[in-house]
N, C-alpha and C positions, 0 to 999 in steps of 0.2 A: 581613390580606391572605391570600387562599387560595393554596394551592400547586397547581401542575399545572393541567390542563385536560381536559375531556372530548373535545376535538378533537385530531386528529392533529398532531404537531409539523410546523412548516413553516419554510422559510427564505426570506429576502428576496433579490432580486437585488442584486448588489454594485454600488453606485453609483460605480465606480472612475473613471469619466470626469468626475465632478463635482469642482469645486475644493474643496468642503467636505470631501470624503473625505480630503484631504491637509492640511487646515487644522489647525495644531498646537493651537490653543485648543479647537476643536470636538472634536478627537480626545482631548485630555486630559479634557475635560468628560465625554465618553462613557465613557472608561476609568475615571474615578473613580466614575461611577454604577454601572458593572458590578462593579468591584472591591468597592464597598461592599455590594452585594447578595451577592456571593460570601462576603464576610467574615461576614455575618449567617447564612449557610446552612452552609457548610463541608462539604457532602456529598462534594465532589470531593477531599478532603484526601489520599487515597491513590491517585489516578489517575496522576499524573505529577509532575514537579518544579515546574511553574508554581504550583500551589496551595500547597504547603508554603512555597515562597519568598514568596508573597504574604502568607500568614498569619503567617509569622515577621516580615516587615517590619512588619505592623500590631501584632503582639503586643509587639515590641521598641520600638515608638515611644513617645513621651512620654505620649500620652494613651491608648494601647492601642486607638486608633481610626484610621481612614484619614486623618482631618483633619490629623494631625501627621506623615504620611509624605510626603516630597517626591516630586514627579512624576519627578524625575531618578533616583530609586531604583527605578523600575518596570522598567528595562531587563532585569535578570536574569529577571524573571517572563515578559516577552515572549520572551526568547531561549530559555526552556525549553520553550515550546509546540512540539510536534511536528506539530500539525494532524491529530492522530489522530481527532478528532471524538467521542471516547468520552464526554467531559463532556456534549456536546450530545445524543448519542444515548442514553445510558444512565443519567445521573445527574441532570441539571439539571431542576428542576421549574418553571423560569421561562422556558423556551424559547417562542418565538411559536407559537401565538397568545396566550399569557399576556400580560397587560398590561405586565409587566416587560420583555418583548421582548429576552431575553438570548441572545446567540450569542457565547460566549467565543472559540471558534476563529476565527470570522470577524472579531472585533475584533482578535485577534492578527495575523491576516492583513492587516488594514488598517494596523497598525503596520509590518509588513514592507513593505507597499507604499509607505508614506511613507519608510521607510529606503532602499528601492530608488530612489525618486525623488530622495532627497537624496544619493545616491551612497555610502551607508554599507554596502552589501553587499560582502563581501570578494571579492577576485579569485578565490580558491579556490572559493567558492560558485558564482560565475559560470562558472568553468571546468568544474566538475563537472556543471552544468546543461546543458552542451552534449552531451547524451547521444548523439546521432547521430554527431556528429563523433568523439567519444571512442570510440564503439562501432565505427565503421568502422576507425579506426586500431588499436584493440585487437584486432579480429579479424584484420586484415592482419598484425599483428606479435604474435600471441598468445603465441608462445614467449618472446619478450623481455619483453613486457608482464607475463605471468604470473610470470616470475621476479622482476621488479622488485617486484610487489605482494605476493609471498609473505611470510607471517609469519616464515619462517625466514631471510629475507634482511635481517639486522639493519642493515647499512650503508645499503641502499637505503631501507628503511623509516624509518630515522632521518633521512635526507635529505628524504623526503616530509614527515615531521613538521616539520622545520625550515623547509622552503620553502612548504608548503601547509597546515600545521596539521592534517594527517591523523594521528591517533594511531597510533603504531607497533604498538600492541596490537590495533587494530581489524581485523577481517576485511574484506577487499575482494574482491568477487566476481570470479572469473576470467573471462577471455574465451574463447569457443569458437573452434575453428579455422576453422569455417565458420558463417555466419549461418543463422538459421532459414529466411529467405526463399530463400537459395541451396540449402539442403538440401531445401526443400519443392518445388523444381521437379521435376516428374515427369509422365509420361503419365497421363491420367485412368484411375482404376481402374474396373473393372466392378463395380457395386454389386449386392448380393443383393436382387432385387426382392421377396423374401419377408421381408426383414428389417423389423423394426417401424418403423424410421425412414425407410424408402424414400419418396422424394418430398419430404423435407425438405432445405433448402439453408441452409448457413451460410457466412459468410466469417470466417476468423480474423483479427482485428486483432492482429498479432503482438506488439506492444508492444516497447519498446527492450530490456527485460531478456530476454525470450524470444528476441528476434532475435539479440542479440549475446552473451548469456551462458548461456542455458538452452534452446537449440533442441531438445534431446531431449524436453523437456516438450511442446512444441507438436506434435512428430511423434507422440508417444504419444497425445496427445489426438485428433489426426486419425485415427490408426489405430483408436482406440476408436469414434469416430463412424462411420467408414466401415464398420467391422465390423457396425455396427447400421443400415447402409443410408443414412446421411446423406451428402449430397454436400457436400464441404468444399473451399472455395477459400481462398486466403491473400492478405492485403494488408498492406502497411506503408507508409502515406504519410509517417509521421514520428512522433516522440515525442508523448505526450499532454500533456506540459508540466508534470507534477507537480513535477519539480525546479525549474522556473521559478516555480511557485506557492509553493514553500517560500521562494524568494527575494523574493517579493512582486512579481515581474515580471508583472503582470496583462495588460499589453499583449502581452507575449510569449506568454502562455497563450492569449489571444484569437486571436492570429495562428495558432498551432498548431491551435486548435480549428476555425477557419474552413477551414483547409487540409485537415485530416483529414476533416472532415464533408463537404466538397465531393467528396473522392475516394471516400468510401464511399457517397455518395448513390445512385449508379447501381447498386451492389450491392443496396441495399435495394429500389430500384425494380424489380430483376429477381427479387425474391422471396426474397432472402437475409436471414437474421437475422445480426446482428453479434455475434461472441463474442470478448470481450477476454480475453487469456490471463494477465493479472496483475490482482489485485484493485484496486490503486491506480489502474490505468488504467481499469478498469470504472467505478470511482467518479467519475473525472474525466468520462468520456463521459456517464454517466447523470445526474450531479447538479451537479458544479462548473461544467462548461461552460455549461449552461443558465442558471446564475446570473451568469455573467460576460458572456455574449452572449444575453440573453433574447429578443431580437428576431429571431434567426436561425432561419429555417424549417429549414435544413439541420441545425443543431445540435439543434433540437427533434425532428426526425425521427430522428436518430441516437440521441438519448437514449431515445426510445420503442421502439427496436428493438435495443438493446444488452443482452447477457447477460454475466454473469460466467461463466467457464469451468465451475466446479463447479455453478453455478446451472443452466446449460443441460443438463448431463449428468443432473442430478437431475430436471429438467423432462422430459427425454426418457424417463427410466425410469418416471416417474409417469404420464405421459400416453400413452405409446406402448409402454412396456416395453423390455427389453433382450434381446438374443439370449442363449440359454443358454450355459453354458460357464464361468462364473465359479467359480473354485476358491478355497477358503480358503487363507490364508497362515500360515506358521509365524511366530508372534510377534504381539504386540499393539502398539498405538500410543498414544503421548501426543500428542493433537491440540491444537495451539495455535490458537485462533480469532483470526485476523488482524484487526487493528483496521479496516483498510480494506475487509475483507469484511463485518464487522459493520456498518460505517457505511452500507453499501448497503441496510440494512433488509430483507434477504431471508431472514433466519433463518440457522441454522448449516448452510449447504449443504455445507461440507467434511465435517461429521459425517454428514449424510444420504448423501453419496456413499460414504463408507467403510462405511456400514451395508448397502450393496448387496453387499459382499463377505461370503460366508457365514462365520458364527461369528467375526466380527471383535471382538476385545477392545479396548475403547477407554476411555481416561481423558481427559476434556476439560479443557483449561486456558483459562480465559476472562479472563486477565490480559494486559495489554499487554507486549510484549517489550521496549519501551523504545528500540528502535532509531531509529524516526522517519525513514525514508528516509536521505538523506545526513547528516542531523543528527547521528546517533550516532557517526559515524566521526571527528569532529573532536576534537582534544585537549581543547578547552573543554567538550565534552559527553560524552565517552566514559564517564567515571566515573558521571555522572548516568544515562546509558543503561543501564549495568550495574546501578545501584541500582534503577531502575524495573523492569528485567527479572528481577531476582533472585527475587521471589516466584513468578513463572511457572516459572523454572528449578527452584526448590526443589520445586514441586509435581510436576514431571516426575521429579525424583530420588527423591521419596517413593514413587512407583509406577513402578519401572523397566520399560520396555518395549523391544522390539527397535527400534521406529521412533519418531523424533521428527518429527512431521508438522505442517506449516503451509502454507497457501496463499501466505503471504508468504515469498519466498526470503531476504530480509534477516533477517527474524525467526528463521527456522530456524537460520541460522548463528550469529546473535547469542546465541540461547538455548543453542546447543551450546557456544559459547565460555564463557558464564557457568557452565554445568554443569561444564565442565572445571576452571574456577577453583575452584568450590566443592568438587569432589571431589579436586582436585590430581592428577588423572589424565585421560587422554584419554577422553572420553565414549564409551560402547559403542554408544549408539543411532545408527542410521543416519538421516540427515536427508533427508527427501523431501517431495514434494507429494502430496496425496491421489490425484491422477491417476496418479502413478507406481505406487501400489499397486493401483489398479484395472487398470492395464495388466498388471501382474504376475499378477493374478488371472485375466486373460484369456490369459496366456502370451505377451503382446506384449513384445518386447525391442527397444530402440533404443539404439544406442551413444551415450554421452555423451562428446562430443568435447572437453570441458573437462578430462577426467581423463587 
């Protein structure tokens, strides 16, 4: 049987409304089919914890084959999948249109959907997936909330671990004092008609992380685009639903998708491109939503008009050019290529963006950080998240640079934590987004209100 295909990989819509999607026997049959193919291939052995767990199960079985592994033993394999999509995007030679038709992440998602339907998703997972409720409360009570989640607050973190299963060693992102949407309110700026991007219009889809935890990033991105003549509006109808996807709550994701797409439809109709400020959210809008609601014209329209933040800035630079004034920075970068940026199949836009800065010294890290959204903060997963992320952290430590850069905010802090554990000292590198450095190269400063 030949490997690979001359055709581009493709994905099938998720048949999550069909009864067979949740049928235990049908799901087990498909799981055994896929696991047996993975067992015969093993290219993904070093991507995440799912595959080593699967291969150990098989190797330790009576026959050394899948036929003597009980289906009841599959759960640790399923639980270890972070839905990063790297096996599908970078390793697997059997993805559709190959006749084996193998999509490991979406098979794991199907298991999560059945677990959700069967009431097996934890209360903590469901609570953390309520990002807008949590974010509004976190911003409103940021002083108290940030003290509670601080790593140095041992008593509070031990209580969180006991009650919610959140590992006391895991970094939890702090809340801003003001949301991005509230900080973004201002009078329209007068754009330079001679700037290369004049006449272009975008609307920033704020995303829950930028809105509640990292508003300075959105403000810097807006300042960069406006400096280059681009008219920037802001919108945040609600979360993209990635935490719901991790739970297998596909109906919840579909509801969020329909709502956000309907709200952004008029912006697209008035000539705006949509720019998502976090890679995971861009991935949802571009690819996951159309597979969950393939019949929705609003979602299809949004998918076709959505850009990742770094992708849009690089596009602007290549097609229209940037205004002069970028200055070189003191110090180089270790750039981690975020999984959900890579899964968009747009190339290493974070690296392309940083190359816009004169004389930028860059070391690229193309290994998963291991964090996996909210997956990596739970006690059951934290050590696995550290294990998966350690090769990436070691690569950064082998070539010390002033900045540790990733488009994924969770990956940045997780890799920083692992680096500190490996070196037994506080890491010297500053953890930032590529846009932070581009703003510095332009001399743009925005106060980070989480500090």
